[in-house]
C-alpha positions in Angstrom: -12.7 -6.1 12.3 -13.8 -3.7 9.5 -10.2 -3.1 8.5 -9.5 -6.8 8.4 -12.5 -7.4 6.1 -11.4 -4.5 3.9 -7.9 -5.8 3.6 -9.1 -9.4 2.8 -11.4 -8.1 0.1 -8.6 -5.9 -1.2 -6.3 -8.9 -1.6 -8.9 -10.8 -3.5 -9.0 -7.9 -5.9 -5.2 -7.6 -6.1 -4.6 -11.2 -7.1 -6.8 -10.8 -10.2 -4.7 -7.9 -11.5 -1.6 -8.1 -13.8 1.4 -5.9 -14.0 1.1 -2.8 -16.1 2.8 -2.5 -19.5 2.9 1.2 -19.9 3.6 3.2 -23.1 6.5 5.6 -22.9 5.3 8.1 -25.4 3.9 11.6 -24.6 0.2 11.9 -24.0 -1.6 12.7 -27.3 -4.5 10.5 -28.4 -2.8 7.4 -27.2 -3.8 4.0 -25.8 -2.4 2.8 -22.5 -2.7 -0.5 -20.7 -3.7 -0.5 -17.0 -3.1 -3.0 -14.2 -6.1 -5.1 -15.3 -4.7 -5.4 -18.8 -7.4 -3.0 -20.1 -6.5 -0.8 -23.1 -7.5 2.8 -22.2 -7.6 5.5 -24.8 -6.5 9.0 -23.8 -7.4 11.7 -26.3 -5.8 14.7 -24.5 -4.1 15.6 -21.3 -6.7 15.3 -18.5 -7.5 18.5 -16.7 -10.2 17.1 -14.3 -9.1 14.0 -12.4 -10.9 11.9 -9.8 -9.0 9.5 -7.6 -10.7 6.4 -6.2 -8.0 5.3 -3.8 -5.9 6.9 -1.1 -2.7 5.5 -2.6 -3.7 6.9 -6.0 -4.3 10.3 -4.5 -0.8 10.2 -3.0 0.8 9.3 -6.3 -1.2 12.2 -8.0 0.0 14.7 -5.5 3.6 13.4 -5.7 3.5 14.2 -9.4 2.3 17.8 -8.7 -1.2 17.1 -10.1 -3.1 18.0 -7.0 -4.6 21.1 -8.7 -6.3 18.8 -11.2 -8.0 16.6 -8.7 -11.7 17.4 -8.5 -12.8 14.3 -6.4 -11.3 11.8 -4.0 -12.5 9.1 -1.7 -13.7 9.6 1.9 -10.4 8.0 3.1 -8.0 10.2 1.1 -6.2 12.2 3.9 -2.7 12.6 2.6 -1.3 15.1 1.9 -3.2 17.6 4.0 -4.6 19.3 0.8 -6.4 16.1 -0.1 -8.8 16.6 2.8 -10.4 19.7 1.3 -11.2 18.0 -2.1 -14.7 16.9 -3.0 -15.5 13.5 -1.5 -17.1 10.9 -3.8 -17.6 8.0 -1.3 -15.5 4.8 -0.8 -15.5 1.1 -1.8 -17.5 0.5 1.4 -20.3 1.3 1.6 -20.0 2.5 -2.0 -19.0 5.3 -4.4 -21.4 8.0 -5.3 -21.8 7.5 -9.0 -24.0 10.6 -9.5 -21.5 12.8 -7.8 -18.6 11.3 -9.8 -20.4 11.9 -13.1 -21.5 15.4 -12.0 -17.9 16.4 -11.5 -17.3 15.8 -15.2 -13.9 14.1 -14.9 -11.6 13.7 -18.0 -10.1 10.8 -16.2 -10.9 8.6 -13.2 -7.9 6.7 -11.7 -9.4 3.8 -9.7 -8.9 0.7 -7.7 -10.2 -2.5 -9.2 -13.8 -3.4 -8.6 -17.4 -3.0 -9.7 -17.0 0.7 -10.0 -14.8 0.3 -13.1 -17.6 -1.4 -15.1 -20.1 1.2 -13.8 -17.9 4.1 -15.0 -17.4 2.4 -18.4 -21.1 2.0 -18.9 -21.7 5.8 -18.6 -18.7 6.6 -20.8 -16.2 7.8 -18.2 -12.6 7.2 -19.0 -11.2 5.1 -16.1 -7.7 3.6 -15.5 -7.1 1.0 -12.9 -4.1 1.3 -10.6 -3.6 -1.9 -8.6 0.1 -2.8 -8.2 1.2 -6.1 -6.6 4.7 -5.2 -5.4 7.1 -2.3 -5.3 8.1 -2.7 -8.9 4.4 -2.4 -9.7 4.3 0.9 -7.8 7.2 2.2 -9.9 5.3 1.2 -13.1 2.1 2.8 -11.9 3.8 6.1 -11.0 5.2 6.1 -14.5 1.8 5.3 -16.0 0.1 8.1 -14.2 2.9 10.4 -15.3 2.4 9.4 -18.9 -1.4 9.8 -18.7 -1.1 13.3 -17.4 1.9 14.8 -19.2 4.2 14.4 -16.2 6.4 11.7 -17.6 9.7 13.4 -16.7 8.5 14.1 -13.2 7.4 10.5 -12.8 10.8 9.2 -14.0 12.6 11.3 -11.5 10.4 10.2 -8.7 10.8 6.6 -9.5 14.6 7.0 -9.8 14.6 8.6 -6.3 12.5 5.8 -4.8 14.7 3.1 -6.5 17.8 4.6 -5.1 16.4 4.5 -1.6 15.2 0.9 -1.9 18.5 -0.2 -3.4 20.3 1.4 -0.5 18.3 -0.7 2.0 18.7 -3.9 -0.1 22.5 -3.3 -0.3 22.6 -3.5 3.5 20.0 -6.2 4.3 20.8 -8.6 1.5 24.3 -9.5 2.8 23.3 -10.1 6.5 24.0 -13.7 7.7 20.8 -14.0 9.6 17.2 -12.9 8.9 15.2 -12.4 12.1 11.7 -13.9 12.1 8.9 -11.3 12.1 5.3 -11.5 13.2 3.4 -8.6 11.6 0.1 -8.0 13.5 -2.5 -6.3 11.3 -5.3 -6.4 13.9 -5.4 -8.1 17.2 -7.5 -5.5 18.9 -10.7 -7.5 18.8 -9.3 -11.0 19.1 -5.9 -11.3 20.6 -6.0 -15.1 20.6 -6.1 -15.2 16.9 -4.9 -11.8 15.4 -4.9 -10.9 11.8 -1.6 -11.0 10.0 -0.2 -10.6 6.5 1.0 -13.5 4.4 2.6 -14.1 1.1 1.6 -11.9 -1.8 1.0 -8.7 0.3 3.0 -5.5 0.4 3.9 -6.0 4.0 5.4 -9.4 3.3 7.4 -7.9 0.4 8.6 -5.1 2.7 9.7 -7.6 5.4 11.7 -9.6 2.9 13.4 -6.5 1.5 14.1 -5.3 5.0 16.0 -8.5 5.7 13.5 -10.3 7.8 11.5 -13.6 7.5 7.8 -13.3 7.7 6.4 -16.2 9.9 3.1 -15.9 8.1 4.5 -16.3 4.6 3.3 -19.9 4.4 -0.2 -18.7 3.5 -1.3 -16.0 1.1 -3.1 -12.8 1.8 -4.4 -11.6 5.2 -5.6 -14.2 7.6 -6.0 -15.0 11.3 -3.0 -16.8 12.9 -3.6 -18.8 16.0 -1.8 -18.1 19.2 -0.5 -21.7 19.1 1.2 -21.0 15.7 2.7 -17.8 17.0 4.1 -19.3 20.2 5.5 -22.3 18.3 7.2 -20.1 15.8 8.5 -17.7 18.5 9.3 -14.6 16.4 12.4 -12.5 17.0 10.4 -9.4 16.3 6.7 -8.3 16.5 5.4 -5.3 14.4 2.2 -3.7 15.5 0.2 -2.2 12.6 -2.8 -2.1 15.1 -1.0 0.4 17.3 -3.6 2.8 15.8 -6.3 0.8 17.6 -4.6 1.0 21.0 -2.5 -2.2 20.9 0.9 -1.5 22.5 4.1 -3.4 23.5 2.7 -3.5 27.1 -0.7 -4.9 26.0 1.1 -7.5 23.9 3.2 -8.6 26.9 0.0 -8.9 29.1 -1.6 -11.4 26.7 -1.8 -15.0 28.0 1.4 -16.8 26.9 2.9 -13.9 25.0 5.4 -12.9 27.7 7.4 -16.1 26.9 8.0 -14.9 23.3 11.5 -14.0 22.4 10.4 -10.7 20.9 8.6 -9.7 24.1 11.4 -10.8 26.4 14.0 -8.8 24.4 11.8 -5.8 24.0 11.6 -6.1 20.2 7.9 -5.1 19.8 7.6 -2.2 17.4 4.4 -0.1 17.0 3.8 1.5 13.6 2.5 5.0 14.3 1.3 5.6 10.8 0.3 2.3 9.2 -0.4 4.0 5.9 3.3 3.9 5.1 3.2 0.1 4.9 -0.3 -0.3 3.6 -0.7 2.2 0.8 0.9 1.5 -2.5 2.2 5.0 -3.1 5.6 6.7 -2.8 5.5 6.5 1.0 5.9 2.8 0.9 9.6 3.4 0.8 9.3 5.2 4.1 7.7 2.0 5.4 10.5 -0.1 4.1 13.2 2.0 5.7 11.3 2.0 9.0 11.0 -1.8 9.0 14.7 -2.2 8.0 15.8 -0.1 10.9 13.6 -2.1 13.3 14.7 -5.5 12.0 18.4 -4.7 11.6 19.2 -1.7 13.8 22.8 -2.7 13.7 23.0 -1.8 10.0 21.8 1.8 10.4 23.5 4.7 12.0 21.6 6.9 14.4 19.2 9.0 12.5 19.8 7.2 9.2 
């Protein structure tokens, strides 16, 4: 239930953001534009950085900037080194402003929300990273690289991610049929009306790129889909993001009416062991894409590919 609320709130934040238009020059007293269209002035390369989002933390570490992180959220758990960095709270129940200020950051890289205005009011430089799709992730990786004098590293990382995404698209874009997919975000507390992910979410984007058709794409954001809708649509494939909460292919099959679904009868119910690869807008989102593509179109991928 808590996760569902968090994701719903996160979507409301995301739809207010705009794509970043990042400057390509080296960092040296420059102004950049973040994902909310805010101009942000950077006077020198930041040496003390605070991340206010797990996805942001993953981007920072991917650019070899982990040694400059002095604060992260309570939920920043990847890579392993992030767990030992000073914690400054989370969006729910709230960030610890006193702790953030006491850490004397040169730069705070944040999700959108009230915390941005609060940081501005006390004179802390804050950049908002809130991409809306995979292209937005590329832009934000480049932006963080430019802010921190890791532009070349960011460009190489983005090129590597693009290559992997393009390799998936090259296979899935030419298939004749696109299997229908029901992506269950959380049905652990209400199996008769589980939460799913609709149009405008990263999961929907991944399903499309992986060569599938999201049965929940008729509505935007995260919402509860009734069992009647699911049964009427009869998806070819079911993906379980709530595997982390104990939902399994067997428990799906035991739900009233679900045993008649094509996905259940054909054994095409796939648990996601680490949902962060499909939820977090960092470099690992490509891992999530490759995983979904193999699940949706196993015939396109060789063993171990």
